[in-house]
N, C-alpha and C positions, 0 to 999 in steps of 0.2 A: 330824498326830498327834492322838490322842484320849486324854483323861485316863482313868486307871484307873477312876475313879468311874462313868463312863458306859458302860463296856464290859460286855458280857454274857459268858456262859460260852464258854470256848475251844472251837474246832472243830479237829479233827484230820483232815487230808487226806493220804491215803496213796497214794504212787506205787507201786501194787501190782506193776506189771510188773517193776520193778527187783528186787523181793524174790523174785519167781518165778524170774527168771534166776539170782539168787544161789543159790537152793535147787537149781536144775537143775545147777549146777556144783559145789555143795558136798555134796550128799547122794548116797549110794551109788546106782549105776544098777542095782542088783539089786532095788530096790523096785518090784514090779509088781502089777497087779490080777489078778483071776481070769481075765481074757482074755489076759494076758501083756503088756499095755500098761505102759510105764513110768509110774509115778506118784510118782517121787521128788521132783519139784518141788512137787506137791500136799502131800506129807508135810512138806517143809521149810517151805512157805508156811503150813501149818496151825500148825506150831510157832511161827513168827514172829507170826502174827496173834493167836493165843490168848494168847501171852505179852504182846503189846501191850495187849490188852483187859484182862488181869489187872492190868497196871501202871497203866493209865489210868482204867478205869471211866468212859469218856467220856460226856458228855451228847450231843455231836455228833461224828460220824465218818463218813467216806465213803472209798471206794476208787476209783481211776481205773485203767483198763486200756487198753493199746494194742490197738484193735480190729483194725488191720492192722499186722503186724510188718514190712511191706515198703514201704508207700507212705502218703503223706498229702498235704495241700494244698501243703506245701513242695516236694514233688517236681514240682509244676506250675510253680513259680517257678524251681527249680534242680534239674534231673533227677538230678544226681549227689549230691543230699542223702542222706547215710547209705549211699551206694553202696559204701563200703569195708567194710560189715558182711556177714558171711555170712548167707544166709537161715536163718531159724529152722527147725530140723528138724521133721518132721511129728509126732514124739513129743512135742515141747514144745508145739506148737499144740494138740494134743489135751488137754494138761494145763491150758492157759489156761482153757478152758471149765469144767473141773472146779474150778479155783480160783475162778472167778466164782460157781459154784454154792455152794461152801463159804463164800464171803464172805456171800452172802445168808442161808445157814443160821446164820451167826454174828450175824445181825441187823443187818448193815451194808449200807447202800445202795451199790450199785456202778454205775459208768458206763463206757461204752465208745463209740467212734466209729470208723467206717472212714475218715473224712476228716480228723479232728483227732487229735492225739497225746494221750497221757495228760497231758502237761505242760499242754496247752491246757484240758483238762477241769478240772484242778486250778486253773488260773488263773481260769477262769470261776466255779468254786465259791467260790474265795477272794474274788473280787469280790462275789458274791452275799451271802456271809455277812458280809463286812466292811461292806456297806451296811446290815446289820442290827446293826452295832456288836459283832460277834463278833471277837475276836482269833484269828489263824490260826496253827497249827503245821503245816508241810508236812513230812511224813515221807518222806525220800528220801536218796539219795546223789548226786543230780545237782546239780552246782553251778549249772546254768542256772536252777534254781528259786529260788535266793536272790533273784532279781528280784521275787518275789511278796511280799516283806516290805515292808509299807507302814506299818502301825502300829508304834510303838515297842515294843509288846508282842508283835508277830509273831515267829515263830521258824522256822528251818530246822533239821531234826533228822535227822542221819545215825544211824539207830537202831542199826545193827550196830556202829558204832564209838563210839556214845554221844557224838557231837559235836553240840552245839547252838550255833547262831549267831543272834544278834539283829542289829539294824542295825549296832551298833558292831563286833560280831564279824565281819560280812561285810567291813566296811571294813578291819579289821585283817588279815584273811586274804587278801583279794584286792586291796586298795589302792584300791577304789572302793566307792561306796554301792550299795545294792541296785538303785536305779533307773538305775544306770550299767552294770550287768552286761551287758545286751544289747548296748550300745555297745562295751564292752570286747571281747566275743566277736566282734563285727562287725569290729573293727580287727585283733585278733590271730588270729582264726580259731579253729576248734574241731575238733581232729583227730578227736575221738570221733564227731562228726556229719558229718565230711567237709566242713566249711565252711572255705574257704581264707583268707578275710580278706585283709589286705594283706601280701604277701611282704616279709619284713624287719622287720616290726613284731610284737614279742612282747607278752605280757601286761604286763610291767613298763613298756615304752614306752607301751602303750595306756593303762595306769593313769595314767602321768605326764601324758599329753595330756588325759585327762578331768579330772584334778585342776585343770588350768589352764583348760580351755575348757568344762567341764561335760558336754557331750554331742557326738554326731557332728555335728549341725547347727552347734553352736557352733564346732567345729574348722574346718569349711569356711567358715563366715561370717567367720572371722578368720584365714584361712589365711596371710595375709601376716605375721602375728605369730608364726608357729610358729618361724621361724628365731631369734627373740629370746626364746624361752620358757624357755631355760635347760637344756633336755634335751641330753644328750650326742648328738652327731651330728644336731643340729636341722636343718641344711641338707639333709642326705640324707633325713631324716624328711619334710620338706616336699615334696621331690621324689617320694617314694613316695606320699604322700597325694594329690598332684596327679595322678600317673599312674594310681592305682588307685581314684579316687573312686567310679567306677561299681561296682567290686567291693565296696567297703565298704558302699555303700548297698544293694546286692543282699543282702549278708550280713545286714544289719540286718533285712531282711524275714524272714530265717530264724531269727534269734536271739531275737527278741521273742516272748514267750509270749502267745498270743491269750486274750482274756477274752470271746470272742463265740461260744462253742460253744452251739448250740441244744439245751439239755439237757432242757427241759420239767420243770424242777425248781423247788422252793421250799425255804426254809430248814427247814421242818418235816420234809422228807424226809430230812434228814441226822441226825435224832435217832436215837440208838442204841436199837434195839428189844429188845435182849436176845437170848439164844441160843435158837434153835429146836432143842431137844434131840433130838426125834424125827428131824429132818432130818439132824443130825450123825450119829446112829446109822445112818440109812439110807445116807448117803454113805460112812461108814466100812465098812459091810457091803458095799456095791457095790465098794469099792476094795480090800477084803480086809485092811483094817487091823485089828489085834488089839483085843480088848475092853479090854486094858490101855491101849493107846494112846488109844482113844476116851474112856475114863474120865479119862485124864490131861488130854486137851484140855478136857473138860467141867469138870473140877475147876479148871482154870486160869481159867475165867471164871465 
């Protein structure tokens, strides 16, 4: 932990992809550009991002996008990773590039990678900015990213639901500390990402194990103590842990967020540059957005 006196200005790290998907499903599919392409996700994403900028007026902010909506390095470890998800439609892929262009026009640095997920980009940026004594707020609805909270002042913010969690909030909500989230998901699995974990062990049991043994390595180092740990069905839990150790350790490789993405970035790159009004006008014109709407967005920031 770092004292408040030594901290610099807060940096806001946005999981952009999740808000594009939210807009894709939430906004009318009659919103098209002059070529007939759907641009409803761009429209909704613009509403979200301009509203965010108006509220925050941030000194530092960056957005991360999933460069590949189908594969990443985790598929090399476990081919069925996220295999339960339907492929993104071509209309949405088209809008992702437009959202990246809009992000830049709003003066926000954006990053993407074909090999790493947006989560890993956010993790790498959080590590970089934390090394410079900046507290971090991760704007997302993805519980996996609560593991990025390290400083007492760090936050996880589900913007749409206005839910903010700090260290204590993560513990209260999930029963484990931020640095135990990846281990909890490795034990209990993650249906959203198609990570099986250990059959028969759910989040509550996983949290109970981690409260007693701290992490996955601690559990397996003291496996003989599991039967006496006080959890209901402890004997069966030990059998499951023994049988599925390989599955749990494989899952752990998938659930931990990487902080090693080669971004070629430095802290100054995350400074908010202010809105490029001409670019916003140009994008709005290209997409057929009304003059009222573009003025609304510009007035927002």
